[in-house]
mmCIF file as gemmi writes it, N, C-alpha and C atoms, coordinates in Angstrom:
data_model
loop_
_atom_site.group_PDB
_atom_site.id
_atom_site.type_symbol
_atom_site.label_atom_id
_atom_site.label_alt_id
_atom_site.label_comp_id
_atom_site.label_asym_id
_atom_site.label_entity_id
_atom_site.label_seq_id
_atom_site.pdbx_PDB_ins_code
_atom_site.Cartn_x
_atom_site.Cartn_y
_atom_site.Cartn_z
_atom_site.occupancy
_atom_site.B_iso_or_equiv
_atom_site.pdbx_formal_charge
_atom_site.auth_seq_id
_atom_site.auth_asym_id
_atom_site.pdbx_PDB_model_num
ATOM 1 N N . MET Axp A 1 ? 72.85 262.616 240.695 1 0 ? 1 A 1
ATOM 2 C CA . MET Axp A 1 ? 71.93 263.442 241.816 1 0 ? 1 A 1
ATOM 3 C C . MET Axp A 1 ? 70.595 263.183 241.632 1 0 ? 1 A 1
ATOM 4 N N . SER Axp A 2 ? 69.855 263.004 242.44 1 0 ? 2 A 1
ATOM 5 C CA . SER Axp A 2 ? 68.289 262.935 242.281 1 0 ? 2 A 1
ATOM 6 C C . SER Axp A 2 ? 67.549 264.033 242.89 1 0 ? 2 A 1
ATOM 7 N N . THR Axp A 3 ? 66.513 264.511 242.281 1 0 ? 3 A 1
ATOM 8 C CA . THR Axp A 3 ? 65.784 265.57 243.093 1 0 ? 3 A 1
ATOM 9 C C . THR Axp A 3 ? 64.503 265.046 243.702 1 0 ? 3 A 1
ATOM 10 N N . LEU Axp A 4 ? 64.297 265.736 244.702 1 0 ? 4 A 1
ATOM 11 C CA . LEU Axp A 4 ? 63.175 265.376 245.558 1 0 ? 4 A 1
ATOM 12 C C . LEU Axp A 4 ? 61.931 266.365 245.285 1 0 ? 4 A 1
ATOM 13 N N . PRO Axp A 5 ? 60.727 266.067 245.045 1 0 ? 5 A 1
ATOM 14 C CA . PRO Axp A 5 ? 59.587 267.047 244.717 1 0 ? 5 A 1
ATOM 15 C C . PRO Axp A 5 ? 59.406 267.641 246.068 1 0 ? 5 A 1
ATOM 16 N N . VAL Axp A 6 ? 59.026 269.036 245.976 1 0 ? 6 A 1
ATOM 17 C CA . VAL Axp A 6 ? 58.639 269.728 247.214 1 0 ? 6 A 1
ATOM 18 C C . VAL Axp A 6 ? 57.123 270.148 247.331 1 0 ? 6 A 1
ATOM 19 N N . SER Axp A 7 ? 56.369 269.933 248.262 1 0 ? 7 A 1
ATOM 20 C CA . SER Axp A 7 ? 54.787 270.237 247.786 1 0 ? 7 A 1
ATOM 21 C C . SER Axp A 7 ? 54.573 271.009 248.813 1 0 ? 7 A 1
ATOM 22 N N . ARG Axp A 8 ? 53.496 272.069 248.698 1 0 ? 8 A 1
ATOM 23 C CA . ARG Axp A 8 ? 52.76 273.095 249.885 1 0 ? 8 A 1
ATOM 24 C C . ARG Axp A 8 ? 51.73 272.04 250.326 1 0 ? 8 A 1
ATOM 25 N N . LEU Axp A 9 ? 51.819 272.215 251.81 1 0 ? 9 A 1
ATOM 26 C CA . LEU Axp A 9 ? 50.886 271.379 252.671 1 0 ? 9 A 1
ATOM 27 C C . LEU Axp A 9 ? 49.407 272.332 252.556 1 0 ? 9 A 1
ATOM 28 N N . ARG Axp A 10 ? 48.493 271.805 252.618 1 0 ? 10 A 1
ATOM 29 C CA . ARG Axp A 10 ? 47.193 272.5 253.11 1 0 ? 10 A 1
ATOM 30 C C . ARG Axp A 10 ? 46.806 272.109 254.356 1 0 ? 10 A 1
ATOM 31 N N . ALA Axp A 11 ? 45.415 272.595 254.82 1 0 ? 11 A 1
ATOM 32 C CA . ALA Axp A 11 ? 45.322 272.443 256.437 1 0 ? 11 A 1
ATOM 33 C C . ALA Axp A 11 ? 44.805 270.984 256.365 1 0 ? 11 A 1
ATOM 34 N N . ASP Axp A 12 ? 44.446 270.441 255.406 1 0 ? 12 A 1
ATOM 35 C CA . ASP Axp A 12 ? 44.124 269.023 255.559 1 0 ? 12 A 1
ATOM 36 C C . ASP Axp A 12 ? 45.189 267.681 255.783 1 0 ? 12 A 1
ATOM 37 N N . ALA Axp A 13 ? 46.32 268.734 255.907 1 0 ? 13 A 1
ATOM 38 C CA . ALA Axp A 13 ? 47.589 267.68 256.19 1 0 ? 13 A 1
ATOM 39 C C . ALA Axp A 13 ? 48.288 267.927 257.493 1 0 ? 13 A 1
ATOM 40 N N . ARG Axp A 14 ? 47.472 268.894 258.266 1 0 ? 14 A 1
ATOM 41 C CA . ARG Axp A 14 ? 47.598 269.107 259.571 1 0 ? 14 A 1
ATOM 42 C C . ARG Axp A 14 ? 48.181 268.045 260.505 1 0 ? 14 A 1
ATOM 43 N N . GLU Axp A 15 ? 47.278 266.949 260.324 1 0 ? 15 A 1
ATOM 44 C CA . GLU Axp A 15 ? 47.724 265.552 261.179 1 0 ? 15 A 1
ATOM 45 C C . GLU Axp A 15 ? 49.047 264.91 260.689 1 0 ? 15 A 1
ATOM 46 N N . ALA Axp A 16 ? 49.34 265.044 259.386 1 0 ? 16 A 1
ATOM 47 C CA . ALA Axp A 16 ? 50.612 264.083 258.76 1 0 ? 16 A 1
ATOM 48 C C . ALA Axp A 16 ? 51.755 265.053 259.373 1 0 ? 16 A 1
ATOM 49 N N . TYR Axp A 17 ? 51.502 266.097 259.01 1 0 ? 17 A 1
ATOM 50 C CA . TYR Axp A 17 ? 52.671 267.374 259.805 1 0 ? 17 A 1
ATOM 51 C C . TYR Axp A 17 ? 52.821 266.846 261.216 1 0 ? 17 A 1
ATOM 52 N N . LEU Axp A 18 ? 51.982 266.878 262.132 1 0 ? 18 A 1
ATOM 53 C CA . LEU Axp A 18 ? 52.03 266.627 263.712 1 0 ? 18 A 1
ATOM 54 C C . LEU Axp A 18 ? 52.645 265.4 263.79 1 0 ? 18 A 1
ATOM 55 N N . THR Axp A 19 ? 52.067 264.449 263.045 1 0 ? 19 A 1
ATOM 56 C CA . THR Axp A 19 ? 52.762 262.954 263.208 1 0 ? 19 A 1
ATOM 57 C C . THR Axp A 19 ? 54.189 262.961 262.714 1 0 ? 19 A 1
ATOM 58 N N . HIS Axp A 20 ? 54.68 263.654 261.915 1 0 ? 20 A 1
ATOM 59 C CA . HIS Axp A 20 ? 56.142 263.893 261.394 1 0 ? 20 A 1
ATOM 60 C C . HIS Axp A 20 ? 56.852 264.764 262.708 1 0 ? 20 A 1
ATOM 61 N N . LEU Axp A 21 ? 56.479 265.587 263.289 1 0 ? 21 A 1
ATOM 62 C CA . LEU Axp A 21 ? 57.146 266.321 264.388 1 0 ? 21 A 1
ATOM 63 C C . LEU Axp A 21 ? 57.197 265.319 265.422 1 0 ? 21 A 1
ATOM 64 N N . LEU Axp A 22 ? 56.26 264.738 265.715 1 0 ? 22 A 1
ATOM 65 C CA . LEU Axp A 22 ? 56.247 264.001 266.968 1 0 ? 22 A 1
ATOM 66 C C . LEU Axp A 22 ? 57.104 262.662 266.546 1 0 ? 22 A 1
ATOM 67 N N . SER Axp A 23 ? 57.214 262.19 265.418 1 0 ? 23 A 1
ATOM 68 C CA . SER Axp A 23 ? 58.169 261.095 265.314 1 0 ? 23 A 1
ATOM 69 C C . SER Axp A 23 ? 59.9 261.569 265.608 1 0 ? 23 A 1
ATOM 70 N N . LEU Axp A 24 ? 60.081 262.972 265.541 1 0 ? 24 A 1
ATOM 71 C CA . LEU Axp A 24 ? 61.645 263.335 265.478 1 0 ? 24 A 1
ATOM 72 C C . LEU Axp A 24 ? 61.782 262.993 267.186 1 0 ? 24 A 1
ATOM 73 N N . GLY Axp A 25 ? 63.407 262.782 266.864 1 0 ? 25 A 1
ATOM 74 C CA . GLY Axp A 25 ? 64.315 262.629 268.064 1 0 ? 25 A 1
ATOM 75 C C . GLY Axp A 25 ? 64.193 263.616 268.953 1 0 ? 25 A 1
ATOM 76 N N . GLY Axp A 26 ? 64.799 263.565 270.292 1 0 ? 26 A 1
ATOM 77 C CA . GLY Axp A 26 ? 64.933 264.724 271.05 1 0 ? 26 A 1
ATOM 78 C C . GLY Axp A 26 ? 65.963 265.64 270.386 1 0 ? 26 A 1
ATOM 79 N N . GLU Axp A 27 ? 66.934 265.482 269.882 1 0 ? 27 A 1
ATOM 80 C CA . GLU Axp A 27 ? 67.997 266.257 269.246 1 0 ? 27 A 1
ATOM 81 C C . GLU Axp A 27 ? 67.248 266.897 268.202 1 0 ? 27 A 1
ATOM 82 N N . ASP Axp A 28 ? 66.499 266.201 267.114 1 0 ? 28 A 1
ATOM 83 C CA . ASP Axp A 28 ? 66.172 266.888 266.079 1 0 ? 28 A 1
ATOM 84 C C . ASP Axp A 28 ? 64.722 267.785 266.515 1 0 ? 28 A 1
ATOM 85 N N . VAL Axp A 29 ? 64.194 267.684 267.649 1 0 ? 29 A 1
ATOM 86 C CA . VAL Axp A 29 ? 63.309 268.524 268.17 1 0 ? 29 A 1
ATOM 87 C C . VAL Axp A 29 ? 63.85 269.829 268.626 1 0 ? 29 A 1
ATOM 88 N N . ARG Axp A 30 ? 65.025 269.719 269.126 1 0 ? 30 A 1
ATOM 89 C CA . ARG Axp A 30 ? 65.611 270.741 269.636 1 0 ? 30 A 1
ATOM 90 C C . ARG Axp A 30 ? 66.185 271.42 268.78 1 0 ? 30 A 1
ATOM 91 N N . LEU Axp A 31 ? 66.615 271.007 267.543 1 0 ? 31 A 1
ATOM 92 C CA . LEU Axp A 31 ? 67.275 271.726 266.624 1 0 ? 31 A 1
ATOM 93 C C . LEU Axp A 31 ? 66.152 272.304 265.951 1 0 ? 31 A 1
ATOM 94 N N . ARG Axp A 32 ? 64.956 271.842 265.581 1 0 ? 32 A 1
ATOM 95 C CA . ARG Axp A 32 ? 63.913 272.306 264.952 1 0 ? 32 A 1
ATOM 96 C C . ARG Axp A 32 ? 63.249 273.869 265.825 1 0 ? 32 A 1
ATOM 97 N N . PHE Axp A 33 ? 63.038 273.671 267.1 1 0 ? 33 A 1
ATOM 98 C CA . PHE Axp A 33 ? 62.391 274.621 267.685 1 0 ? 33 A 1
ATOM 99 C C . PHE Axp A 33 ? 63.105 275.297 268.776 1 0 ? 33 A 1
ATOM 100 N N . GLY Axp A 34 ? 64.597 274.876 268.727 1 0 ? 34 A 1
ATOM 101 C CA . GLY Axp A 34 ? 65.314 275.678 269.389 1 0 ? 34 A 1
ATOM 102 C C . GLY Axp A 34 ? 65.457 275.231 271.072 1 0 ? 34 A 1
ATOM 103 N N . SER Axp A 35 ? 64.592 274.415 271.428 1 0 ? 35 A 1
ATOM 104 C CA . SER Axp A 35 ? 64.561 273.821 272.683 1 0 ? 35 A 1
ATOM 105 C C . SER Axp A 35 ? 64.007 272.351 272.804 1 0 ? 35 A 1
ATOM 106 N N . ALA Axp A 36 ? 63.842 271.645 273.986 1 0 ? 36 A 1
ATOM 107 C CA . ALA Axp A 36 ? 63.041 270.575 273.913 1 0 ? 36 A 1
ATOM 108 C C . ALA Axp A 36 ? 61.874 271.137 274.146 1 0 ? 36 A 1
ATOM 109 N N . LEU Axp A 37 ? 60.738 270.183 273.528 1 0 ? 37 A 1
ATOM 110 C CA . LEU Axp A 37 ? 59.713 270.428 273.733 1 0 ? 37 A 1
ATOM 111 C C . LEU Axp A 37 ? 58.626 269.04 274.042 1 0 ? 37 A 1
ATOM 112 N N . THR Axp A 38 ? 57.743 269.28 274.85 1 0 ? 38 A 1
ATOM 113 C CA . THR Axp A 38 ? 56.859 267.868 275.164 1 0 ? 38 A 1
ATOM 114 C C . THR Axp A 38 ? 55.984 267.823 273.883 1 0 ? 38 A 1
ATOM 115 N N . ALA Axp A 39 ? 55.393 266.655 273.708 1 0 ? 39 A 1
ATOM 116 C CA . ALA Axp A 39 ? 54.561 266.36 272.933 1 0 ? 39 A 1
ATOM 117 C C . ALA Axp A 39 ? 53.399 267.326 272.829 1 0 ? 39 A 1
ATOM 118 N N . GLY Axp A 40 ? 52.544 267.44 273.876 1 0 ? 40 A 1
ATOM 119 C CA . GLY Axp A 40 ? 51.593 268.635 274.134 1 0 ? 40 A 1
ATOM 120 C C . GLY Axp A 40 ? 52.039 269.923 273.539 1 0 ? 40 A 1
ATOM 121 N N . ALA Axp A 41 ? 53.494 270.499 273.758 1 0 ? 41 A 1
ATOM 122 C CA . ALA Axp A 41 ? 53.631 271.478 273.17 1 0 ? 41 A 1
ATOM 123 C C . ALA Axp A 41 ? 53.645 271.493 271.577 1 0 ? 41 A 1
ATOM 124 N N . ILE Axp A 42 ? 54.322 270.444 271.191 1 0 ? 42 A 1
ATOM 125 C CA . ILE Axp A 42 ? 54.42 270.301 269.65 1 0 ? 42 A 1
ATOM 126 C C . ILE Axp A 42 ? 52.687 270.56 269.113 1 0 ? 42 A 1
ATOM 127 N N . GLU Axp A 43 ? 51.97 269.502 269.641 1 0 ? 43 A 1
ATOM 128 C CA . GLU Axp A 43 ? 50.616 269.612 269.312 1 0 ? 43 A 1
ATOM 129 C C . GLU Axp A 43 ? 49.762 270.778 269.328 1 0 ? 43 A 1
ATOM 130 N N . ALA Axp A 44 ? 50.184 271.734 269.976 1 0 ? 44 A 1
ATOM 131 C CA . ALA Axp A 44 ? 49.736 273.335 270.539 1 0 ? 44 A 1
ATOM 132 C C . ALA Axp A 44 ? 50.042 274.119 269.413 1 0 ? 44 A 1
ATOM 133 N N . TYR Axp A 45 ? 51.564 273.738 269.008 1 0 ? 45 A 1
ATOM 134 C CA . TYR Axp A 45 ? 52.177 274.553 267.907 1 0 ? 45 A 1
ATOM 135 C C . TYR Axp A 45 ? 51.466 274.15 266.74 1 0 ? 45 A 1
ATOM 136 N N . VAL Axp A 46 ? 51.159 272.784 266.226 1 0 ? 46 A 1
ATOM 137 C CA . VAL Axp A 46 ? 50.839 272.717 265.054 1 0 ? 46 A 1
ATOM 138 C C . VAL Axp A 46 ? 49.08 273.007 265.064 1 0 ? 46 A 1
ATOM 139 N N . SER Axp A 47 ? 48.425 272.799 266.071 1 0 ? 47 A 1
ATOM 140 C CA . SER Axp A 47 ? 46.988 273.327 266.089 1 0 ? 47 A 1
ATOM 141 C C . SER Axp A 47 ? 47.031 274.888 265.793 1 0 ? 47 A 1
ATOM 142 N N . ARG Axp A 48 ? 48.089 275.653 265.97 1 0 ? 48 A 1
ATOM 143 C CA . ARG Axp A 48 ? 47.728 277.018 265.982 1 0 ? 48 A 1
ATOM 144 C C . ARG Axp A 48 ? 48.457 277.687 264.532 1 0 ? 48 A 1
ATOM 145 N N . ILE Axp A 49 ? 48.996 276.786 263.661 1 0 ? 49 A 1
ATOM 146 C CA . ILE Axp A 49 ? 49.266 277.318 262.352 1 0 ? 49 A 1
ATOM 147 C C . ILE Axp A 49 ? 48.2 277.619 261.527 1 0 ? 49 A 1
ATOM 148 N N . ASP Axp A 50 ? 48.14 278.755 260.984 1 0 ? 50 A 1
ATOM 149 C CA . ASP Axp A 50 ? 47.085 279.323 260.071 1 0 ? 50 A 1
ATOM 150 C C . ASP Axp A 50 ? 47.561 279.159 258.457 1 0 ? 50 A 1
ATOM 151 N N . PHE Axp A 51 ? 47.095 278.144 258.135 1 0 ? 51 A 1
ATOM 152 C CA . PHE Axp A 51 ? 47.439 277.909 256.643 1 0 ? 51 A 1
ATOM 153 C C . PHE Axp A 51 ? 46.773 278.692 255.586 1 0 ? 51 A 1
ATOM 154 N N . ASP Axp A 52 ? 46.04 279.767 256.211 1 0 ? 52 A 1
ATOM 155 C CA . ASP Axp A 52 ? 45.645 280.77 255.141 1 0 ? 52 A 1
ATOM 156 C C . ASP Axp A 52 ? 46.982 281.59 254.985 1 0 ? 52 A 1
ATOM 157 N N . THR Axp A 53 ? 47.647 281.841 255.987 1 0 ? 53 A 1
ATOM 158 C CA . THR Axp A 53 ? 48.927 283.006 256.089 1 0 ? 53 A 1
ATOM 159 C C . THR Axp A 53 ? 50.24 282.199 256.041 1 0 ? 53 A 1
ATOM 160 N N . ASP Axp A 54 ? 50.446 281.023 256.481 1 0 ? 54 A 1
ATOM 161 C CA . ASP Axp A 54 ? 51.814 280.456 256.664 1 0 ? 54 A 1
ATOM 162 C C . ASP Axp A 54 ? 51.599 279.36 255.667 1 0 ? 54 A 1
ATOM 163 N N . THR Axp A 55 ? 52.676 278.986 255.389 1 0 ? 55 A 1
ATOM 164 C CA . THR Axp A 55 ? 53.315 278.141 254.338 1 0 ? 55 A 1
ATOM 165 C C . THR Axp A 55 ? 54.175 277.248 254.888 1 0 ? 55 A 1
ATOM 166 N N . ILE Axp A 56 ? 53.693 275.674 254.766 1 0 ? 56 A 1
ATOM 167 C CA . ILE Axp A 56 ? 54.733 274.415 254.995 1 0 ? 56 A 1
ATOM 168 C C . ILE Axp A 56 ? 55.15 273.825 253.747 1 0 ? 56 A 1
ATOM 169 N N . PHE Axp A 57 ? 56.511 273.976 253.356 1 0 ? 57 A 1
ATOM 170 C CA . PHE Axp A 57 ? 56.726 273.201 252.076 1 0 ? 57 A 1
ATOM 171 C C . PHE Axp A 57 ? 57.225 271.803 252.79 1 0 ? 57 A 1
ATOM 172 N N . ALA Axp A 58 ? 56.871 270.745 251.976 1 0 ? 58 A 1
ATOM 173 C CA . ALA Axp A 58 ? 56.912 269.046 252.383 1 0 ? 58 A 1
ATOM 174 C C . ALA Axp A 58 ? 57.941 268.493 251.365 1 0 ? 58 A 1
ATOM 175 N N . VAL Axp A 59 ? 58.354 267.554 252.037 1 0 ? 59 A 1
ATOM 176 C CA . VAL Axp A 59 ? 59.262 266.738 251.123 1 0 ? 59 A 1
ATOM 177 C C . VAL Axp A 59 ? 58.749 265.066 251.558 1 0 ? 59 A 1
ATOM 178 N N . TYR Axp A 60 ? 58.442 264.284 250.701 1 0 ? 60 A 1
ATOM 179 C CA . TYR Axp A 60 ? 57.849 262.953 251.021 1 0 ? 60 A 1
ATOM 180 C C . TYR Axp A 60 ? 59.202 261.624 250.862 1 0 ? 60 A 1
ATOM 181 N N . ARG Axp A 61 ? 59.134 260.79 251.403 1 0 ? 61 A 1
ATOM 182 C CA . ARG Axp A 61 ? 59.865 259.674 251.019 1 0 ? 61 A 1
ATOM 183 C C . ARG Axp A 61 ? 58.994 258.856 249.791 1 0 ? 61 A 1
ATOM 184 N N . ASP Axp A 62 ? 59.799 257.731 249.625 1 0 ? 62 A 1
ATOM 185 C CA . ASP Axp A 62 ? 59.226 256.862 248.429 1 0 ? 62 A 1
ATOM 186 C C . ASP Axp A 62 ? 57.789 256.228 248.997 1 0 ? 62 A 1
ATOM 187 N N . ASP Axp A 63 ? 57.702 255.907 250.29 1 0 ? 63 A 1
ATOM 188 C CA . ASP Axp A 63 ? 56.503 255.35 250.869 1 0 ? 63 A 1
ATOM 189 C C . ASP Axp A 63 ? 55.303 256.634 251.195 1 0 ? 63 A 1
ATOM 190 N N . LEU Axp A 64 ? 55.534 257.611 250.72 1 0 ? 64 A 1
ATOM 191 C CA . LEU Axp A 64 ? 54.766 258.85 250.775 1 0 ? 64 A 1
ATOM 192 C C . LEU Axp A 64 ? 54.47 259.347 252.123 1 0 ? 64 A 1
ATOM 193 N N . GLN Axp A 65 ? 55.401 258.733 252.883 1 0 ? 65 A 1
ATOM 194 C CA . GLN Axp A 65 ? 55.578 259.661 254.549 1 0 ? 65 A 1
ATOM 195 C C . GLN Axp A 65 ? 56.373 260.717 254.302 1 0 ? 65 A 1
ATOM 196 N N . LEU Axp A 66 ? 55.766 261.586 255.188 1 0 ? 66 A 1
ATOM 197 C CA . LEU Axp A 66 ? 56.198 263.118 255.239 1 0 ? 66 A 1
ATOM 198 C C . LEU Axp A 66 ? 58.189 262.863 255.967 1 0 ? 66 A 1
ATOM 199 N N . ALA Axp A 67 ? 58.907 263.458 255.1 1 0 ? 67 A 1
ATOM 200 C CA . ALA Axp A 67 ? 60.266 262.944 255.372 1 0 ? 67 A 1
ATOM 201 C C . ALA Axp A 67 ? 61.098 264.288 256.04 1 0 ? 67 A 1
ATOM 202 N N . GLY Axp A 68 ? 60.294 265.603 255.641 1 0 ? 68 A 1
ATOM 203 C CA . GLY Axp A 68 ? 60.826 266.8 256.09 1 0 ? 68 A 1
ATOM 204 C C . GLY Axp A 68 ? 59.915 267.907 255.604 1 0 ? 68 A 1
ATOM 205 N N . ALA Axp A 69 ? 60 268.966 256.525 1 0 ? 69 A 1
ATOM 206 C CA . ALA Axp A 69 ? 59.108 269.93 256.053 1 0 ? 69 A 1
ATOM 207 C C . ALA Axp A 69 ? 59.716 271.146 256.702 1 0 ? 69 A 1
ATOM 208 N N . ALA Axp A 70 ? 59.429 272.533 256.087 1 0 ? 70 A 1
ATOM 209 C CA . ALA Axp A 70 ? 59.8 273.952 256.316 1 0 ? 70 A 1
ATOM 210 C C . ALA Axp A 70 ? 58.652 274.779 256.604 1 0 ? 70 A 1
ATOM 211 N N . HIS Axp A 71 ? 58.112 275.332 257.757 1 0 ? 71 A 1
ATOM 212 C CA . HIS Axp A 71 ? 57.263 276.029 258.141 1 0 ? 71 A 1
ATOM 213 C C . HIS Axp A 71 ? 57.859 277.694 257.807 1 0 ? 71 A 1
ATOM 214 N N . VAL Axp A 72 ? 57.209 278.33 257.046 1 0 ? 72 A 1
ATOM 215 C CA . VAL Axp A 72 ? 57.412 279.653 256.748 1 0 ? 72 A 1
ATOM 216 C C . VAL Axp A 72 ? 56.158 280.411 257.393 1 0 ? 72 A 1
ATOM 217 N N . ALA Axp A 73 ? 56.364 281.203 258.659 1 0 ? 73 A 1
ATOM 218 C CA . ALA Axp A 73 ? 55.423 282.038 259.334 1 0 ? 73 A 1
ATOM 219 C C . ALA Axp A 73 ? 55.643 283.51 258.803 1 0 ? 73 A 1
ATOM 220 N N . PHE Axp A 74 ? 54.163 283.915 258.617 1 0 ? 74 A 1
ATOM 221 C CA . PHE Axp A 74 ? 54.484 285.384 258.195 1 0 ? 74 A 1
ATOM 222 C C . PHE Axp A 74 ? 53.894 286.463 259.166 1 0 ? 74 A 1
ATOM 223 N N . ALA Axp A 75 ? 54.525 287.318 259.325 1 0 ? 75 A 1
ATOM 224 C CA . ALA Axp A 75 ? 53.997 288.377 260.243 1 0 ? 75 A 1
ATOM 225 C C . ALA Axp A 75 ? 54.26 289.803 259.735 1 0 ? 75 A 1
ATOM 226 N N . GLY Axp A 76 ? 53.225 290.334 259.06 1 0 ? 76 A 1
ATOM 227 C CA . GLY Axp A 76 ? 53.542 291.624 258.199 1 0 ? 76 A 1
ATOM 228 C C . GLY Axp A 76 ? 54.722 291.318 257.15 1 0 ? 76 A 1
ATOM 229 N N . ASP Axp A 77 ? 55.712 292.102 257.208 1 0 ? 77 A 1
ATOM 230 C CA . ASP Axp A 77 ? 56.801 292.194 256.258 1 0 ? 77 A 1
ATOM 231 C C . ASP Axp A 77 ? 57.797 291.302 256.716 1 0 ? 77 A 1
ATOM 232 N N . PHE Axp A 78 ? 57.29 290.624 257.807 1 0 ? 78 A 1
ATOM 233 C CA . PHE Axp A 78 ? 58.652 289.629 258.239 1 0 ? 78 A 1
ATOM 234 C C . PHE Axp A 78 ? 58.037 288.229 257.92 1 0 ? 78 A 1
ATOM 235 N N . ALA Axp A 79 ? 59.239 287.191 258.049 1 0 ? 79 A 1
ATOM 236 C CA . ALA Axp A 79 ? 58.777 285.806 257.887 1 0 ? 79 A 1
ATOM 237 C C . ALA Axp A 79 ? 59.904 285.087 258.958 1 0 ? 79 A 1
ATOM 238 N N . GLU Axp A 80 ? 59.521 283.929 259.549 1 0 ? 80 A 1
ATOM 239 C CA . GLU Axp A 80 ? 60.421 283.148 260.234 1 0 ? 80 A 1
ATOM 240 C C . GLU Axp A 80 ? 60.176 281.852 259.46 1 0 ? 80 A 1
ATOM 241 N N . ILE Axp A 81 ? 61.457 281.222 259.299 1 0 ? 81 A 1
ATOM 242 C CA . ILE Axp A 81 ? 61.35 280.078 258.55 1 0 ? 81 A 1
ATOM 243 C C . ILE Axp A 81 ? 61.842 278.764 259.861 1 0 ? 81 A 1
ATOM 244 N N . GLY Axp A 82 ? 61.18 277.905 259.871 1 0 ? 82 A 1
ATOM 245 C CA . GLY Axp A 82 ? 61.534 276.514 260.911 1 0 ? 82 A 1
ATOM 246 C C . GLY Axp A 82 ? 61.202 275.478 260.21 1 0 ? 82 A 1
C-alpha cells in the first residue's frame, strides 16, 4: 500500500485548483457540487474562496498535476467539506 502526500493549498494555487475543477467530467462535477455547474459558475466559486479562513487539502499525481482536493469552508463553529 502506498501513501499519497497531502498538502495545503495557498492562494497562489487558486489557478491550479480552478484548472483541476474545470478538467472534471460532468458526473464528477455533479458529485462534487451536488448539481451540474457551468465553467463560469465554477470560476466564480473558486474566485470566492477565502484562503485566510478556508482550507483546501490537495493530492498531486507523479507529474505534479493536482489529482484531487478537499475544500473545508468554515463559518463560525461549523464547517462544510466539499
